[in-house]
VEXVO-478950 format. One record per residue (C-alpha): residue number from 1; residue in three letters; x negated, y negated, z. Coordinates in steps of 0.02 Angstrom, whole numbers. Layout:
N
<pt pos="NUM" code="ALA" X="X" Y="Y" Z="Z"/>
...
% end
This chain:
280
<pt pos="1" code="MET" X="126" Y="-1107" Z="-296"/>
<pt pos="2" code="ARG" X="207" Y="-1107" Z="-125"/>
<pt pos="3" code="ARG" X="100" Y="-1115" Z="31"/>
<pt pos="4" code="LEU" X="111" Y="-955" Z="131"/>
<pt pos="5" code="LEU" X="158" Y="-952" Z="315"/>
<pt pos="6" code="PRO" X="136" Y="-803" Z="431"/>
<pt pos="7" code="GLY" X="322" Y="-768" Z="418"/>
<pt pos="8" code="ASP" X="299" Y="-737" Z="231"/>
<pt pos="9" code="CYS" X="168" Y="-605" Z="265"/>
<pt pos="10" code="ALA" X="150" Y="-429" Z="331"/>
<pt pos="11" code="ILE" X="8" Y="-354" Z="429"/>
<pt pos="12" code="ASN" X="-43" Y="-182" Z="373"/>
<pt pos="13" code="THR" X="-93" Y="-101" Z="536"/>
<pt pos="14" code="ALA" X="-257" Y="-37" Z="460"/>
<pt pos="15" code="THR" X="-315" Y="-219" Z="469"/>
<pt pos="16" code="LEU" X="-320" Y="-204" Z="658"/>
<pt pos="17" code="GLY" X="-426" Y="-46" Z="657"/>
<pt pos="18" code="PHE" X="-306" Y="72" Z="746"/>
<pt pos="19" code="GLN" X="-381" Y="15" Z="910"/>
<pt pos="20" code="ALA" X="-218" Y="14" Z="1008"/>
<pt pos="21" code="PRO" X="-55" Y="114" Z="1014"/>
<pt pos="22" code="ILE" X="74" Y="64" Z="886"/>
<pt pos="23" code="SER" X="185" Y="-10" Z="1023"/>
<pt pos="24" code="GLU" X="49" Y="-136" Z="1067"/>
<pt pos="25" code="VAL" X="13" Y="-173" Z="884"/>
<pt pos="26" code="ILE" X="196" Y="-212" Z="850"/>
<pt pos="27" code="GLU" X="202" Y="-337" Z="992"/>
<pt pos="28" code="ALA" X="37" Y="-418" Z="940"/>
<pt pos="29" code="VAL" X="96" Y="-442" Z="760"/>
<pt pos="30" code="ALA" X="261" Y="-516" Z="818"/>
<pt pos="31" code="ARG" X="175" Y="-634" Z="941"/>
<pt pos="32" code="ALA" X="63" Y="-698" Z="801"/>
<pt pos="33" code="GLY" X="217" Y="-749" Z="702"/>
<pt pos="34" code="PHE" X="205" Y="-629" Z="556"/>
<pt pos="35" code="GLY" X="364" Y="-576" Z="471"/>
<pt pos="36" code="ALA" X="327" Y="-394" Z="442"/>
<pt pos="37" code="ILE" X="221" Y="-245" Z="485"/>
<pt pos="38" code="ALA" X="166" Y="-97" Z="379"/>
<pt pos="39" code="PRO" X="122" Y="53" Z="489"/>
<pt pos="40" code="TRP" X="22" Y="207" Z="444"/>
<pt pos="41" code="ARG" X="80" Y="385" Z="465"/>
<pt pos="42" code="ARG" X="-61" Y="423" Z="587"/>
<pt pos="43" code="GLU" X="24" Y="302" Z="707"/>
<pt pos="44" code="VAL" X="199" Y="369" Z="682"/>
<pt pos="45" code="GLU" X="198" Y="556" Z="649"/>
<pt pos="46" code="GLY" X="209" Y="658" Z="806"/>
<pt pos="47" code="GLY" X="290" Y="514" Z="899"/>
<pt pos="48" code="ASP" X="468" Y="456" Z="923"/>
<pt pos="49" code="VAL" X="499" Y="381" Z="752"/>
<pt pos="50" code="ARG" X="668" Y="310" Z="801"/>
<pt pos="51" code="ALA" X="595" Y="225" Z="954"/>
<pt pos="52" code="ILE" X="457" Y="148" Z="848"/>
<pt pos="53" code="ALA" X="586" Y="89" Z="722"/>
<pt pos="54" code="ARG" X="691" Y="13" Z="861"/>
<pt pos="55" code="GLN" X="541" Y="-81" Z="933"/>
<pt pos="56" code="ILE" X="498" Y="-150" Z="761"/>
<pt pos="57" code="ARG" X="677" Y="-211" Z="736"/>
<pt pos="58" code="ASP" X="686" Y="-284" Z="911"/>
<pt pos="59" code="ALA" X="525" Y="-379" Z="877"/>
<pt pos="60" code="GLY" X="606" Y="-459" Z="726"/>
<pt pos="61" code="LEU" X="488" Y="-377" Z="602"/>
<pt pos="62" code="ALA" X="527" Y="-304" Z="431"/>
<pt pos="63" code="VAL" X="437" Y="-152" Z="359"/>
<pt pos="64" code="PRO" X="391" Y="-181" Z="176"/>
<pt pos="65" code="GLY" X="294" Y="-20" Z="158"/>
<pt pos="66" code="TYR" X="244" Y="140" Z="246"/>
<pt pos="67" code="CYS" X="66" Y="205" Z="216"/>
<pt pos="68" code="ARG" X="27" Y="326" Z="141"/>
<pt pos="69" code="SER" X="64" Y="486" Z="45"/>
<pt pos="70" code="THR" X="-20" Y="653" Z="69"/>
<pt pos="71" code="TYR" X="-138" Y="680" Z="-78"/>
<pt pos="72" code="ILE" X="-46" Y="781" Z="-210"/>
<pt pos="73" code="PRO" X="-165" Y="880" Z="-323"/>
<pt pos="74" code="ALA" X="-199" Y="1056" Z="-262"/>
<pt pos="75" code="ALA" X="-292" Y="1209" Z="-323"/>
<pt pos="76" code="ASP" X="-137" Y="1319" Z="-323"/>
<pt pos="77" code="LYS" X="52" Y="1308" Z="-320"/>
<pt pos="78" code="ALA" X="65" Y="1345" Z="-135"/>
<pt pos="79" code="GLY" X="-47" Y="1199" Z="-94"/>
<pt pos="80" code="PHE" X="45" Y="1086" Z="-215"/>
<pt pos="81" code="ASP" X="213" Y="1132" Z="-139"/>
<pt pos="82" code="THR" X="145" Y="1101" Z="36"/>
<pt pos="83" code="ASN" X="87" Y="927" Z="-16"/>
<pt pos="84" code="VAL" X="254" Y="885" Z="-95"/>
<pt pos="85" code="GLU" X="348" Y="941" Z="61"/>
<pt pos="86" code="ALA" X="234" Y="836" Z="174"/>
<pt pos="87" code="ASN" X="275" Y="684" Z="69"/>
<pt pos="88" code="ARG" X="460" Y="724" Z="74"/>
<pt pos="89" code="ARG" X="455" Y="723" Z="264"/>
<pt pos="90" code="ALA" X="358" Y="560" Z="265"/>
<pt pos="91" code="ILE" X="487" Y="478" Z="152"/>
<pt pos="92" code="SER" X="620" Y="529" Z="277"/>
<pt pos="93" code="ASP" X="519" Y="444" Z="415"/>
<pt pos="94" code="ALA" X="500" Y="290" Z="305"/>
<pt pos="95" code="ALA" X="689" Y="281" Z="296"/>
<pt pos="96" code="VAL" X="704" Y="289" Z="486"/>
<pt pos="97" code="LEU" X="576" Y="148" Z="500"/>
<pt pos="98" code="GLY" X="676" Y="43" Z="378"/>
<pt pos="99" code="ALA" X="531" Y="36" Z="255"/>
<pt pos="100" code="LYS" X="570" Y="-36" Z="85"/>
<pt pos="101" code="SER" X="441" Y="75" Z="1"/>
<pt pos="102" code="PHE" X="330" Y="225" Z="28"/>
<pt pos="103" code="VAL" X="153" Y="190" Z="-33"/>
<pt pos="104" code="MET" X="82" Y="332" Z="-137"/>
<pt pos="105" code="VAL" X="-107" Y="349" Z="-141"/>
<pt pos="106" code="VAL" X="-96" Y="504" Z="-245"/>
<pt pos="107" code="GLY" X="-264" Y="592" Z="-224"/>
<pt pos="108" code="GLY" X="-404" Y="637" Z="-343"/>
<pt pos="109" code="LEU" X="-463" Y="803" Z="-410"/>
<pt pos="110" code="ALA" X="-398" Y="964" Z="-337"/>
<pt pos="111" code="ALA" X="-527" Y="1060" Z="-236"/>
<pt pos="112" code="GLY" X="-652" Y="1143" Z="-352"/>
<pt pos="113" code="SER" X="-581" Y="1059" Z="-508"/>
<pt pos="114" code="LYS" X="-658" Y="944" Z="-638"/>
<pt pos="115" code="ASP" X="-493" Y="922" Z="-731"/>
<pt pos="116" code="ILE" X="-430" Y="747" Z="-696"/>
<pt pos="117" code="ALA" X="-293" Y="763" Z="-827"/>
<pt pos="118" code="ALA" X="-223" Y="910" Z="-730"/>
<pt pos="119" code="ALA" X="-228" Y="807" Z="-570"/>
<pt pos="120" code="ARG" X="-128" Y="669" Z="-655"/>
<pt pos="121" code="ALA" X="-3" Y="796" Z="-719"/>
<pt pos="122" code="GLN" X="23" Y="862" Z="-542"/>
<pt pos="123" code="VAL" X="50" Y="684" Z="-480"/>
<pt pos="124" code="ALA" X="182" Y="653" Z="-612"/>
<pt pos="125" code="ASP" X="268" Y="819" Z="-571"/>
<pt pos="126" code="ALA" X="270" Y="783" Z="-384"/>
<pt pos="127" code="THR" X="330" Y="605" Z="-408"/>
<pt pos="128" code="GLY" X="475" Y="669" Z="-511"/>
<pt pos="129" code="GLN" X="519" Y="793" Z="-375"/>
<pt pos="130" code="LEU" X="511" Y="660" Z="-238"/>
<pt pos="131" code="LEU" X="605" Y="523" Z="-328"/>
<pt pos="132" code="GLY" X="780" Y="592" Z="-298"/>
<pt pos="133" code="HIS" X="746" Y="616" Z="-113"/>
<pt pos="134" code="ALA" X="675" Y="441" Z="-100"/>
<pt pos="135" code="ARG" X="826" Y="365" Z="-185"/>
<pt pos="136" code="ALA" X="943" Y="462" Z="-69"/>
<pt pos="137" code="CYS" X="844" Y="394" Z="80"/>
<pt pos="138" code="GLY" X="849" Y="216" Z="15"/>
<pt pos="139" code="VAL" X="660" Y="208" Z="2"/>
<pt pos="140" code="ARG" X="571" Y="159" Z="-159"/>
<pt pos="141" code="LEU" X="410" Y="245" Z="-212"/>
<pt pos="142" code="ALA" X="260" Y="133" Z="-245"/>
<pt pos="143" code="LEU" X="114" Y="209" Z="-341"/>
<pt pos="144" code="GLU" X="-47" Y="121" Z="-291"/>
<pt pos="145" code="PRO" X="-188" Y="128" Z="-419"/>
<pt pos="146" code="LEU" X="-359" Y="124" Z="-337"/>
<pt pos="147" code="HIS" X="-527" Y="60" Z="-399"/>
<pt pos="148" code="PRO" X="-609" Y="189" Z="-514"/>
<pt pos="149" code="VAL" X="-743" Y="226" Z="-384"/>
<pt pos="150" code="TYR" X="-609" Y="329" Z="-294"/>
<pt pos="151" code="ALA" X="-552" Y="430" Z="-445"/>
<pt pos="152" code="ALA" X="-629" Y="594" Z="-388"/>
<pt pos="153" code="ASP" X="-568" Y="598" Z="-209"/>
<pt pos="154" code="ARG" X="-432" Y="470" Z="-173"/>
<pt pos="155" code="SER" X="-335" Y="424" Z="-330"/>
<pt pos="156" code="CYS" X="-335" Y="489" Z="-507"/>
<pt pos="157" code="LEU" X="-234" Y="333" Z="-549"/>
<pt pos="158" code="SER" X="-362" Y="194" Z="-574"/>
<pt pos="159" code="LEU" X="-274" Y="68" Z="-685"/>
<pt pos="160" code="LEU" X="-114" Y="-29" Z="-660"/>
<pt pos="161" code="SER" X="-71" Y="20" Z="-839"/>
<pt pos="162" code="GLU" X="-87" Y="205" Z="-793"/>
<pt pos="163" code="ALA" X="29" Y="184" Z="-645"/>
<pt pos="164" code="LEU" X="156" Y="91" Z="-751"/>
<pt pos="165" code="ASP" X="146" Y="224" Z="-887"/>
<pt pos="166" code="MET" X="185" Y="355" Z="-755"/>
<pt pos="167" code="CYS" X="332" Y="254" Z="-688"/>
<pt pos="168" code="GLU" X="407" Y="243" Z="-862"/>
<pt pos="169" code="ALA" X="374" Y="427" Z="-900"/>
<pt pos="170" code="VAL" X="449" Y="489" Z="-737"/>
<pt pos="171" code="GLU" X="595" Y="370" Z="-711"/>
<pt pos="172" code="GLY" X="623" Y="296" Z="-883"/>
<pt pos="173" code="ALA" X="681" Y="121" Z="-922"/>
<pt pos="174" code="THR" X="794" Y="46" Z="-790"/>
<pt pos="175" code="ASP" X="851" Y="-121" Z="-724"/>
<pt pos="176" code="ASP" X="844" Y="-53" Z="-546"/>
<pt pos="177" code="PRO" X="680" Y="43" Z="-526"/>
<pt pos="178" code="TRP" X="656" Y="160" Z="-379"/>
<pt pos="179" code="LEU" X="481" Y="202" Z="-439"/>
<pt pos="180" code="GLY" X="358" Y="59" Z="-451"/>
<pt pos="181" code="VAL" X="184" Y="4" Z="-405"/>
<pt pos="182" code="CYS" X="92" Y="-67" Z="-257"/>
<pt pos="183" code="VAL" X="-36" Y="-195" Z="-317"/>
<pt pos="184" code="ASP" X="-189" Y="-213" Z="-205"/>
<pt pos="185" code="VAL" X="-306" Y="-352" Z="-261"/>
<pt pos="186" code="TYR" X="-457" Y="-252" Z="-198"/>
<pt pos="187" code="HIS" X="-421" Y="-118" Z="-327"/>
<pt pos="188" code="VAL" X="-364" Y="-218" Z="-479"/>
<pt pos="189" code="TRP" X="-457" Y="-385" Z="-476"/>
<pt pos="190" code="TRP" X="-591" Y="-326" Z="-600"/>
<pt pos="191" code="ASP" X="-471" Y="-259" Z="-733"/>
<pt pos="192" code="PRO" X="-488" Y="-359" Z="-896"/>
<pt pos="193" code="ASN" X="-306" Y="-316" Z="-939"/>
<pt pos="194" code="LEU" X="-237" Y="-368" Z="-770"/>
<pt pos="195" code="ARG" X="-138" Y="-518" Z="-829"/>
<pt pos="196" code="ARG" X="-59" Y="-418" Z="-969"/>
<pt pos="197" code="ASP" X="-12" Y="-273" Z="-855"/>
<pt pos="198" code="MET" X="52" Y="-382" Z="-713"/>
<pt pos="199" code="ALA" X="173" Y="-461" Z="-836"/>
<pt pos="200" code="ARG" X="222" Y="-288" Z="-897"/>
<pt pos="201" code="ALA" X="257" Y="-235" Z="-717"/>
<pt pos="202" code="ASP" X="405" Y="-353" Z="-708"/>
<pt pos="203" code="GLY" X="528" Y="-279" Z="-583"/>
<pt pos="204" code="ARG" X="415" Y="-133" Z="-534"/>
<pt pos="205" code="ILE" X="299" Y="-222" Z="-412"/>
<pt pos="206" code="LEU" X="355" Y="-155" Z="-244"/>
<pt pos="207" code="GLY" X="208" Y="-209" Z="-137"/>
<pt pos="208" code="PHE" X="66" Y="-335" Z="-144"/>
<pt pos="209" code="HIS" X="-90" Y="-310" Z="-36"/>
<pt pos="210" code="VAL" X="-228" Y="-436" Z="-7"/>
<pt pos="211" code="CYS" X="-406" Y="-435" Z="60"/>
<pt pos="212" code="ASP" X="-571" Y="-478" Z="-27"/>
<pt pos="213" code="TRP" X="-719" Y="-396" Z="-113"/>
<pt pos="214" code="LEU" X="-880" Y="-439" Z="-25"/>
<pt pos="215" code="VAL" X="-1046" Y="-462" Z="-114"/>
<pt pos="216" code="PRO" X="-1143" Y="-362" Z="-67"/>
<pt pos="217" code="THR" X="-1023" Y="-225" Z="-12"/>
<pt pos="218" code="ALA" X="-1100" Y="-103" Z="110"/>
<pt pos="219" code="ASP" X="-961" Y="27" Z="99"/>
<pt pos="220" code="VAL" X="-832" Y="26" Z="-40"/>
<pt pos="221" code="LEU" X="-700" Y="100" Z="75"/>
<pt pos="222" code="ASN" X="-726" Y="15" Z="242"/>
<pt pos="223" code="ASP" X="-816" Y="-149" Z="205"/>
<pt pos="224" code="ARG" X="-675" Y="-255" Z="137"/>
<pt pos="225" code="GLY" X="-672" Y="-440" Z="170"/>
<pt pos="226" code="MET" X="-553" Y="-567" Z="243"/>
<pt pos="227" code="MET" X="-470" Y="-669" Z="106"/>
<pt pos="228" code="GLY" X="-588" Y="-808" Z="53"/>
<pt pos="229" code="ASP" X="-748" Y="-717" Z="103"/>
<pt pos="230" code="GLY" X="-776" Y="-631" Z="-65"/>
<pt pos="231" code="VAL" X="-756" Y="-646" Z="-252"/>
<pt pos="232" code="ILE" X="-572" Y="-605" Z="-283"/>
<pt pos="233" code="ASP" X="-458" Y="-743" Z="-349"/>
<pt pos="234" code="VAL" X="-320" Y="-694" Z="-228"/>
<pt pos="235" code="PRO" X="-208" Y="-846" Z="-264"/>
<pt pos="236" code="GLY" X="-224" Y="-814" Z="-451"/>
<pt pos="237" code="ILE" X="-169" Y="-633" Z="-437"/>
<pt pos="238" code="ARG" X="-28" Y="-682" Z="-318"/>
<pt pos="239" code="SER" X="31" Y="-804" Z="-449"/>
<pt pos="240" code="MET" X="34" Y="-663" Z="-577"/>
<pt pos="241" code="ALA" X="138" Y="-556" Z="-458"/>
<pt pos="242" code="GLU" X="262" Y="-694" Z="-425"/>
<pt pos="243" code="ASP" X="275" Y="-732" Z="-611"/>
<pt pos="244" code="ALA" X="319" Y="-548" Z="-633"/>
<pt pos="245" code="GLY" X="463" Y="-567" Z="-511"/>
<pt pos="246" code="TYR" X="383" Y="-511" Z="-349"/>
<pt pos="247" code="ALA" X="464" Y="-601" Z="-203"/>
<pt pos="248" code="GLY" X="419" Y="-485" Z="-60"/>
<pt pos="249" code="PHE" X="296" Y="-499" Z="82"/>
<pt pos="250" code="VAL" X="112" Y="-529" Z="50"/>
<pt pos="251" code="GLU" X="31" Y="-388" Z="148"/>
<pt pos="252" code="ILE" X="-141" Y="-409" Z="227"/>
<pt pos="253" code="GLU" X="-236" Y="-244" Z="223"/>
<pt pos="254" code="ILE" X="-421" Y="-253" Z="271"/>
<pt pos="255" code="PHE" X="-528" Y="-100" Z="303"/>
<pt pos="256" code="SER" X="-679" Y="-171" Z="395"/>
<pt pos="257" code="ALA" X="-769" Y="-48" Z="508"/>
<pt pos="258" code="ALA" X="-920" Y="-159" Z="541"/>
<pt pos="259" code="ASN" X="-829" Y="-324" Z="565"/>
<pt pos="260" code="TRP" X="-642" Y="-351" Z="590"/>
<pt pos="261" code="TRP" X="-608" Y="-181" Z="667"/>
<pt pos="262" code="LYS" X="-730" Y="-227" Z="806"/>
<pt pos="263" code="ARG" X="-640" Y="-388" Z="850"/>
<pt pos="264" code="PRO" X="-492" Y="-410" Z="967"/>
<pt pos="265" code="MET" X="-326" Y="-395" Z="878"/>
<pt pos="266" code="ALA" X="-275" Y="-572" Z="925"/>
<pt pos="267" code="GLU" X="-432" Y="-643" Z="845"/>
<pt pos="268" code="THR" X="-407" Y="-549" Z="683"/>
<pt pos="269" code="LEU" X="-225" Y="-598" Z="674"/>
<pt pos="270" code="GLY" X="-270" Y="-779" Z="706"/>
<pt pos="271" code="VAL" X="-395" Y="-783" Z="563"/>
<pt pos="272" code="CYS" X="-271" Y="-697" Z="449"/>
<pt pos="273" code="GLY" X="-146" Y="-834" Z="485"/>
<pt pos="274" code="GLU" X="-274" Y="-971" Z="453"/>
<pt pos="275" code="ARG" X="-327" Y="-899" Z="286"/>
<pt pos="276" code="LEU" X="-150" Y="-891" Z="217"/>
<pt pos="277" code="ALA" X="-150" Y="-1076" Z="174"/>
<pt pos="278" code="THR" X="-326" Y="-1084" Z="105"/>
<pt pos="279" code="ALA" X="-368" Y="-918" Z="22"/>
<pt pos="280" code="THR" X="-205" Y="-831" Z="-21"/>
% end
């Protein structure tokens, strides 16, 4: 398996803890030699999206993905329609940024509901509505299954197989998928069917995120580890992705409130670069 260099990799801006304006983050990522950046909507919406896109291009950075969707399930049709429209606008911004994909963390149960099947049905409905707009914008949609601990509040899609089933149900069989999956090792490493489903995902892997699962983990959302500090076989899962045809950027996404988010951006970026050769 090829040795990764910073130019092969993207920095998801969450890794740097949102401690500086996006303009400073772009320059820091470029100075560190990374090939791409994946911004979050909180850094872009309400700003001059075209100016941000221009700065990213001028810095020589690609944008593999734009994070993330508004949660979809809602208690009524008005709320559902509002969520769909918010995602439609975000996809338009993704196109301005030059993002290859829009990452969909789809949301869990609707407020007051215990019906997870209904939540999944709403996600499928919304994805079908958004797919045509995404294709017209030149942005692919990447469903990101999350660890089952988030099923109630963040994602009713917990398995890679579920996400792939939804892709096939919504888009159908195709040699040029506009609906695919974002594989984050933090969320899928434990799955006993991972090797099978990674092979099945051939052509539909649109993003590949890396970090590590710490033991013990103090906070399942915001205590993720730097690659090599935990129990995930990151190189093994990367090998599965590449065997399934994935040739895009390896994206470093680390939520770490008690550790990496407290460090200077340059330090975090430096460690990320060092770990590429040894733990990714």
